N, C-alpha and C positions, 0 to 999 in steps of 0.2 A: 889420448884423444887429440887429433890435430884439426878436426873439422866438425862443425855442427851440420848434421846431414840435412838434405832437402826435407822440408816440412817437419823437421824434428820436433819443434814445440808448437806447431801450427794447430789451429782449431779447424780440423778437416777430417774427412773420412779417407783421405789418401793412404794407401797401403804400401807404397813403394819405398818408404823411408825407414831408417833405423830409428824408431821412436824411443822416447824416454818415459819410464814408468816410475810411479811412486813406490817406495818400499812397502812390502806387505806387513801389516801390523801383526804382532804376536797374538795368536788365538783367533785371528780373523783372516781366513784364507778365502777370499772371493774367487769365484770361478774365473773371472776375467780381471786381470790387473788394471788399475786405474792409471790412465795416461796423465803425465804432467804436461799440460798444454792449455792453450787458450787463456781463459780468465784466471786460471790457477797460477800463471806466471806473472809475477809482479816486479821482481828484481833479479838480475842475472850478473854473475861475476865470472868472467872467462879467464882460465889460467893462461900463462904465457905460452903453453904448448899449442894453443889454438891459433891457427893461421888463416882459417877460411870459414865463412858462414855460407851455407848452401841456400839454394833457391827457396823462397817462402818459408824460411826456417822458423820465423816468429809470426807467421801470417795470422791476423786476427787475434793476437795477444793483446786485447784491448786494455788490460790493466797493467801492462808492462810500462814502468815509469823510469827505471834506472838501469843502466848497463855499464859495467866496467870491464876494461880489457887493456892489453899492453900493445906496444908497437910491433909485436910479433904478428898481430892480426893485420893482414895486408890485402885481403880479398873478401868482398861481400857480393854475392850473386843477386841477380834480379829479384825484386819483390820480397826481399828478406824481411822487411819490416812493414809491409803493406797491412793496413788496418791497425797499426800501433800509433800511439801518441806519446813518444818518449819525452820525458821532462829533463833528464840529466844524463850526461855521459861523463865517465871518469876514465882518463887515459893515462897510463904510466909509460913514459918514454925512457927505456933503459939502455937501448943500443943505438938509437937514432932519433932524430927529431921528425921523422917522416911517419905519418899515420894515415889511416883510411877515413879520416873525419869527413872529407869531401863527399864520400859515398853516403854517409849518414845524412848529411845536410841536404843532399839531392832527394832523398826519400822522405824527409820529414819537413813538412811546411809549417808546423807549429813552433812556438817559441821553445828554444832549447838552451839549457845551461850546460856548458862544457868546462870541465876542470882537467887541466893537463899538468902532470908532474914530470919535470925534466930531471932525471936522476943521473948524477955523475959521482959515483962512489958514495961518500957520506953527504955530499952536497945535493940538496933537492930544491929546485925552484918551481913554484906553482903559478900557473896562469888560470884565471877564471874569466870566461867570456860568455856573453849572452847573445844568441842569434835570434833576432825577432821573428815573429810569424810573418809569412808572406803567402799571397795566393793570387791566382790569375782569374780573370773574369772575361768571358766572351760577350761583347756588346754589339748588337746589330746596328750598323749605320745604314738606315733605310734609304736616304737619298743617294748614297754612293753605292748601294747594293753590295756592301761588303760587311764582314764581321771583324770587328777590331778586338784585339786583346789588351785589356787594361790590367796593369800590375799594381797591387795594393801593398803598402808597407815597405819598409827598407830592408826587410829580411832577404830579399833576392840579391841586393847589393852586398850585404854582409856575407852571404854564402859564396861570393866570388873571391874572397880573401885568402883562399887556400890554393897555392900554386905548387905543383910537383909534390903534393902531399905535405907541404909545410905552410904554416900560417904566416901571412904578412901582417905583423902587428901594427906597423906604421899605417898601412892602408886601412886596417880595421878601425883604428882610432880616427882617421881622417873622415870617416863616414858619419861621425856623430853630428856634424853640422847639418848634413842632409837628413839625418834621422829626426832631428828636432821638428822638421816640417811634416813628418809622415808618421810618427809614432806617438803613442800615448805618453803622458807624463810618467806614469808608473813604469813603463818599459824603459824610458830614458834614465830614470833613477836607478833601475836595476843594472843597466849597462855601466853607468858612471861608478856606482858602488863596487861592482865587480872588478873594474880596472884599477880603482884606487886602492882597494883592500888587497889586491894581488897584482902589484905593479910590474909584472914581468915585461921587459922591453918597453916600458912606458916612457915616452919622451916628456921633457919638462913642459913643452907647449901643450901636449894632450892632458897632462896632469892639471895644468892651470884651467883648461877649458872644462874638464869634468868638475873641478872644485868650484868654479864660478857658477856652474849650473846648479849644483847641490845647494849652494848658499842662497840662490834665488828661489829655489823650491824647498826651502827648509821645512815649511809646514807640511807639504805633501810627503816629503821624505820622512819626517817624524811620524806622521800618521801611519805610513807603511811599516816602519820599524816597530812602533809601539803596539800595533795590532798583532803582529806576529812575535812580540816579546823578544826582539833581537837586540838585547842590551850590549852584546859584544860589538856590534857595528856602531851603536850609539857611542860607546866608549872610544872607538876608533875615530869617529868624527870630532869628538871633543879633544882627544889627545893630539890630533893633527891640526887642530884649530881650524877645521872646516866650518864648524859651528862656533861662531863668536859674534859679538855685537848684535846686530839686528837679526841675524839668522838664529843665534842662540835664543833670543827673546821669542822669536816665532815658534821655535821648537818647544820652548817652555809653555807658551800659550796653548799649544796643541796638547801637551801632556796634561795640563790642568783641565782642558776642555773634555778630554775623554777619561779623566780621572785615573791616569796612570801614575800612581803614587811613587813607585820606585824611580821612574824616569824623571818625574818632577823634582824629587829630592836630589837626584844626581845633577840635574841642570841648575838648580838653585845653588848647590854647592860650588859648581863651576862658576856661576855668575858672581858669587861672593868672593871667590878667589881672585877674580880679575877686576873687581870693583875699585880697588885702591890703586890700580896701576894707571899711570898717566902716559899719554902718547904725545910726543913733541914733533912737529914738522919743521924741518930746517929749510 
């Protein structure tokens, strides 16, 4: 298989495509086989042989949240993901650093998590990026008798960071200052955590900016991580001393407030371990 056919997984009565059907169960031979389409499609992993996705291939697959593919996929035809709200893309770059990510970003206006693994023999480097939601709004300017287009969110700017099918990581990181004025604290935390935990091509300046932000928003960051029980990231913040001093105390207060016993014990242990250390300024 080298192509996902037009309307292949789409929720439609279209009959011109090569559809995909669920396997027939033993002892149950329905007169008409059941199509694998629409709400039945939740997660798709494309093999490296697939190089093209046809028109409206996943049209109205409203429960499709995750898609993985390789750099072999180079073409996505119009409307392939119309009616979808993807949450995560996983891309394996095995031959080149060029991907069709830009085509996904142009079709998806909602927040999207992207993980890209750059494979070079046994060496694998992973980048994790958050592309915020963005949308356009037509607003009538009555005195001028024109309709103006208003753009909301920083997602539109982030989607411009892909040139010639490659991501410009420096430009991506430079947009964080602008995003602070246009995005929610939760989205900003997600962006900062993604880049710090997977620091592919992360400059020292960008690292410092993300770190400073997370220290200032330690309470909100802790609330986000504790609610989804993400202790792995909590350990990362402690081990890399992103949470220390006031930010550590703020995170501890949040853990005690929401009665997150495991996190509170971990943070208390960290505080005791640093309590005896003294800092001298010369």
